[in-house]
N, C-alpha and C positions, 0 to 999 in steps of 0.2 A: 503494499500500499505506500509506504513513503517513498519508494522509487518513483512510483506512478506519480505521486503528487509532486516531486521534485520536478518530473518532467514537464509538469503543468506550468511552473513558474517561468513562464515564457510570453512575450508579447505584450500588449496593453493591460496594465495592473491600474484600474480606477480606485479612487479611496473616496468616500462619501463624507459630506462635508454640510452641518447643518446650514451654514451660511448661503451656500447655494442650492441647497436641496429642504427647502420647508415642508413640513410633514404632508400638506395636500399635494403636492407634486413629487414627493420622496421616491416612491416606487416607479412612477412614470419615466422619471430622470435615470434611475438605476436601469430599467429595462431598456432604454434607449440606448443607454451605453453599452449594455450586452449586445443588442441589436446590430450595433456598430462595429462590434468585434472585440470587445473587450474579453480577456481570457481569464483574470482574476479580477475579483471585487472585494475590496476591505470595507467592514462596516467601523468607521471611527468616529466616535461620539465621547467628547471630553464631559458631557454631564455628569452629575452626581449618580451613579449607578443605585445609590439607595433611595432618591427620589424620583428617578425616570425607570426605575425598573420594567414597569409593565410596558412602556412605550418601547424600550430599548429591546425587550424581549420579543415584542410583537413586530418591530421592524427587523429585526435579525432573522428571526424565522421567517419572515415573508422573503428577504433577500437571499437566504439559504434554498428556499424552493425555486427561485427564480434562476439561481445559479445551477442549480440542478437541471432545471428547463433548458438552459441554454448550453449545459456542458463546460462551465466555467468553475472555477475554484473559487469556493467561498472564504473569507477570511475575517477573523474577530480580532479589533485591535485590542491589546492591553487589558482582557476581561477574561481570565480563565473560567470565572463562575458562569458567564453568557456564554462560552464554548460548550460547557457542560449542559446547559439548560436548552440550547437548540441543536446539539450534536453537531456543531461546525468541525470541517474537515481541517481547518488550520487556524493559527494563532500567530499574530504578529507583536513582538514585544520591543522594548528598548533593551539596549545593552546593560542597563543597569536595574533592570526589573527582575523578577523571580530568577533564580538561577535554573539552567535549562536542567540541571540534573532534577531539581524538585518538580518540575513540569513533566519530565519523561517519567518520574515515579507516578505522579498523579494520573497521567493521561496514558501512559505505556508509548509504545514505539511508534503507532500508526499516524498519531496527530502530527501534521506537518508545522514546522514551528520556524518563523521568520524573525531575524534580529536586525534591528537599527544599529548600524557601526558609524554614521554620520562620517566623519573624516579619517577614522582610526582602522589603520589595517592591523593593528595588535588585536583591537576588540574584534574584528572579523576573524583572525586566526584563533583566538581563543574560543570564540563562537562555533567554528568549525570543530576545534577539539572536542567541544562539549555535546555535539551533535546536531547544531542547526541544520535546517534542510536548506535555507537561503539566507544571504545576508543583503543588507541595503545600505546604500551609501548616498549621502547628500546633505545640504542642499548644493547641487551643482551651479543653478543660476538663481537670481533674485526670484525669492517665491511669496506670492500674495499671501499664501496661506500661514508662512512662517516667516514675516519679513526680518527677524533678527536672528535667523539661521545663519552660522558660518558657512561661507562657500567652501567647496570641495574642488581640488584639482581634477583635471582629467587622468592626471598620471597616477592617483589612487586606484581608479578604476582599471587601468591598463595593468597596474602591479598585481591588483587582485585577481585578474583574469589570468595571469600568468601562473599564479600560485595555486589559486583555491580551485577545487573540483566540485564546486557546487554551484547553483544559479545566482547570479548577481542582480540586484535591482538599483536601478539609478532613481532617485527622487529629487524634488526641488526645482520649480519654475521651468519646468520642462513643456515645449511646444512643439508643433510639426515643423518648426525651422531648426531648432537647435538639437532635437532628439535622436537624429541620425548621428551627429558626432559622439553621443554617448553609446548608441548600438555599435559604432566602429571601434569604439575603445574598450568594449567587452559586455556592456550590459545584455542580459538576457530578458530583460523585463524594464519598461518605463512606468514609474508611479505616477500617476497624474491626478490631480485634483481640480483646480479651477480651468485647466486646460481643456477640460472635458465638460465639467458640470456648470461652468460659469456661463458656458455657450447657450444662445438662444435654440440652438439646433444641437442638442447632445449627440445624437446619432451621428450626424454628419461630422462633427468634432471628432468623435471616436474612430470614424472610419479614416479620418487623415493620419491618425496616428497608427493604425494597423498598415495603412500604406507603406511605412517606414521598414515594417519586418518583412512585407510580401515582396519587396524589390531591394535587397540588401546591396545589390551591384550599384546601386546609384547613390551608396552613401559614402561621403567622402570620408578619407582615412585620417584625414587631420582637420 
């Protein structure tokens, strides 16, 4: 199962955001991104889980069903309890969050676990040693979702690609204009928030990103 989910970490990786996805259109926008070719969808909601438990569980459960319908991987951000509640197949955590060993003990070997490593190759190496299924680096460009996030040099991605034998995810200010350079540097997946969900035409925006993976020969090497 883990080998299968690792292979699923490729292509457009969309991440939900309440700023761009109010509840009235939340599922419509999520489905539009999947129609547009998103292969991974992460549910990210930084509200208080204790206060928003019913809504978070309802939204996560609906997203899990949509991902199953479209053959996409569903990921929960930083909420092991929600993973358990909706039986999500994947969890994404920060490098300083719950140790992977504890997560593996709690969930077993089948859960796909991704780790944010920001600009740190050392964090990525440690995550791989501890059993991460993929690692994420960023922000590579100025990000409206995290405007204060430190920028990451493309060389970090190139070095990780040469060293690490697991999927690599790039995040942070990614557009259809700059995403090709990240793929060329070694990214297996591009994680996008506003580049897709801030668009008035979510499906079309998603398709513009998927084209980057469909035509790798057109991607500049530098």
